[in-house]
N, C-alpha and C positions, 0 to 999 in steps of 0.2 A: 176888495182883496183883503182874505185872510190875516188876523194877525199871529203873528210867528210866536211862538209860545217854548219854555225852555223842553216839551217835551214833542216839539214836531218833527217830524218824521221824517219829513222833506231837506229840514233842516242836518237833521244828524247825517240823511243818505247825503249831506251836500259834503256836508265837513269830513265825513268817513271817505266819499273818493279824494278829496284837497290831502288827505293824511293827518287832518286834525286830529290829537289826542281826546278833543274836548268834544268830540262825537262818543268816545265811551264814556267818561261822566257822566252828561249827559243819559244814557242809556242806561247807567247802573244806577243812574237817581231815578229815574221815569221806569224802568222795565227790570230793577234790583232783582221784588217781589216774585215776578213771574221768571225771573231765571231759575231761582232759585227751589219755584217750582219746577219747574223743568228738570231743574238737579237732583230734587226726592225721585221725580216718577224717575229717572232713566238708574237712579243709584241705592236707592231705596232709603237713604236712613239721609240724615236732613247733617251728621258731622261732613258726611261725603258728599253732600253735595252743595255746602260752602265751600268744601275744597274746590270740585269742578267748576264751580262758577269764579272761583279764583284763577283759576286754574285758565279758564276759557276767556277772561279777561286781558289774562296776559300773555295768549294769542292772538286774539284778537287785536293788541296794541301791535305786537311784531309782525303783524299778518294785513295791518287797516292800507295799505296801500295795494292787497290785492282785494281790498274786495268791489265791486265790479257795479252794486247799486241795482241787479237786479230782483232782486225783493228785500226786505225790509230790513236793517241792521239788525232788529231784533232779533230776526227767524235765523241771520248768520252766528251771531254767537249766539244763539237755541239751540243749533246746531252740534258748534263747537263742542259746548256743554254737556249734549248725549254724551258725543265722540269722549270726554275725557271722564264720562263716568265709565264706560267702554274701556279705555284701559286701564281704568281704574281695578274692576272685576278683575280682566286679563292680567294684571298683575299678582295682585290675590291670591287666583286661582296657581301661581307660581309661588307663594312667601311657605317655605317650610313650618313655618310657625302655625299657620292654620291644620297641618295634617300631623303632628304629633302623634306618634302611637303610645310609643310609653310615655308615665308619667309617672314618680316620685311622692308617692300620699304620705308618707312622713319619713322624716329627718332624724337619726337616728343622733340622741344625744352622748355627750361621753360621759363615763363615771364618773361619780365623784371622788372614785379612785384617777381613774388619768387626772380628773379635773389635779387631783394634789400636787399626783407625779408628774404634769408638766409642768408647776411651778417650780418642786424643788430642781427639776429640771431648770428651770430660767436662772433660778438663786444661783446653781453651778456656776452656772454658766457665765453669768454677771463676774459672780467672783473670779470665776479665770480670767477674763479679758480684764478686770484689775490689775492684777497678776502679772500682764505681758509689760515690755517696754512702751509707752506711751505712740510711741511713732507706729512701733507692730500693731498695737491696739489701733489705730489709727489705721494702719492696713488695711487690718482685718476687716474692720466695719466698713469702710470703703468701700472691699472687693467685695465683701459678700454679703450685704444691707443693698448697699447702693449698686452695684451692680458697674463697676470704675472694671478695667481693663489693667493691665501691667504698666500700657504703655501712657494712660493718661494719668497712672498712679506716677510715675515714674517726671516727671514733666508737672507736675503740681506738687510732688514733693524736692523736686533736685533730687533726688537719691538717680541712678541709673535705674534701667535695665535690671540686670542681672543682679544689681544688689536689692531693689523692689523682691525679685522674682525670690532670693534668698531670702529675704526675710521674710515674708508671705511665707514660705512655706515651711518652715522656723518656729512663726509663730502658730501656726496652725496644729502643727506636731505638738505642740505644746500645749493648747486647751484641749485636741485628742487626748495625751494621754492623761488632764485633768476630771476628763469628764471620761473616762473607759469607763469608770466602776456603774458609773448612773446608765450609760448607754446599756449595760451586758444584760438589766433587766430589761424587758418587754413592758412597753406603755401599757 
């Protein structure tokens, strides 16, 4: 009678037939390197091979009750690794990122004059906001910066929806008139 070892294919097969996940634990400990080698052969790179082995182990755990024991457990999971590599290759051919034909080589940086102009506009906008009533300033900032809707503003501030709309409209007109001379010049 042979002693049963951790890497006994017969014991792993028996455990797998019973649906015991210990079979996969033993398989990964005993044949993990071999499965990665299978993955490297079919996936053609080490990172995808590791992913394929992990995918195959998950598939094996889910489908352990389908293992019939007609061959070694290692071969059954090895086929899963090969199929995982095949799925990855098929998925990659449909990846639009791999088929990009337009490439922007350089990004145009704004001129120092444009940067200075933006700084002036930001300063003027800040000054214009400070002139507004604090409630109006809050409404404008929440609507324009945070993207809050009229009903959200009304609920949050306790104002009615028509009052919020009216206050926002007036505040925007005041901001527009104070910013008018800055906007007339192009950036």
